[in-house]
C-alpha positions in Angstrom: 10.9 6.1 9.8 10.0 7.6 6.4 6.3 7.8 5.7 6.2 4.9 3.3 9.0 2.3 3.0 9.6 -1.2 1.7 11.0 -3.4 4.5 11.4 -7.2 4.5 8.9 -7.4 1.6 6.3 -5.5 3.5 4.9 -2.0 2.8 5.2 0.0 6.0 3.1 3.1 6.3 3.8 5.6 9.1 1.0 6.4 11.5 0.8 10.0 10.3 -0.1 8.8 6.8 -2.0 5.6 7.8 -4.4 7.4 10.1 -5.7 9.6 7.3 -5.5 7.1 4.6 -6.7 3.9 6.2 -8.6 5.1 9.3 -9.9 1.9 10.9 -9.7 -0.3 7.7 -8.3 -3.7 8.3 -8.0 -4.6 4.6 -7.0 -2.8 1.4 -7.6 -3.3 -2.3 -4.5 -3.0 -4.4 -3.5 -3.2 -8.1 -0.1 -3.1 -9.7 0.4 -1.5 -13.1 3.8 -2.8 -14.4 4.0 -0.4 -17.4 4.0 2.5 -14.9 5.8 0.6 -12.1 2.9 1.9 -9.9 1.0 0.3 -7.1 -2.5 1.7 -6.3 -4.0 1.2 -2.9 -7.5 2.1 -1.5 -9.3 1.0 1.7 -11.5 -2.1 1.1 -14.7 -0.1 1.6 -14.0 1.9 -1.6 -16.3 0.1 -3.9 -15.7 2.5 -6.9 -11.9 1.7 -6.8 -12.7 -2.0 -6.7 -15.1 -1.6 -9.7 -12.6 0.4 -11.8 -9.6 -1.9 -11.3 -8.8 -5.6 -11.1 -7.8 -5.6 -7.5 -6.6 -8.0 -4.9 -7.4 -7.7 -1.2 -4.6 -7.6 1.4 -4.8 -7.5 5.2 -3.5 -4.4 7.0 -1.6 -5.3 10.2 -0.6 -3.1 13.1 3.2 -2.8 13.0 3.7 -1.2 16.4 2.0 0.7 19.2 2.7 4.0 17.4 0.1 3.2 14.9 2.3 2.3 11.9 0.7 -0.2 9.5 2.2 -3.1 7.5 1.0 -4.8 4.3 2.6 -7.9 2.9 3.8 -7.4 -0.7 5.8 -10.6 -1.1 3.5 -12.1 -3.8 3.4 -8.9 -5.7 7.2 -8.4 -5.6 7.8 -12.0 -6.8 5.2 -12.2 -9.4 6.3 -8.8 -11.0 10.0 -9.3 -10.4 10.2 -6.0 -8.5 13.4 -5.2 -6.6 12.7 -6.1 -3.0 15.6 -4.0 -1.5 14.6 -2.3 1.7 14.1 1.4 0.9 11.9 4.5 1.2 9.2 4.7 -1.5 7.8 7.7 -3.3 4.1 8.0 -2.9 1.2 10.3 -3.6 -2.2 10.3 -1.7 -4.9 11.9 -3.9 -8.2 13.7 -3.0 -10.2 10.4 -3.6 -8.1 8.7 -0.8 -6.2 6.5 -3.3 -2.5 6.0 -2.6 -0.1 5.7 -5.5 3.3 4.1 -4.8 6.1 4.3 -7.3 8.7 1.5 -7.5 
């Protein structure tokens, strides 16, 4: 599996990335900026991120025993008319532990 993929309207994050990014978080805050076609994600415990952006909270689920994680994006994809074709996604994880995903 690629590190970050869109599959069946879910964001799948490989264990190698998820362990560093999410640690033990069971929820994330996210915000989508349509003008940049960019989704920003941060662990729910990041109060600064939540204060700076108008976020929504999503549950992080375990995808498999390897430690891969899954986040439902169905509502986001429908509301913003984003192509829901299964595919690898380009992402960037910055020093402040915020993930940017580019659609």
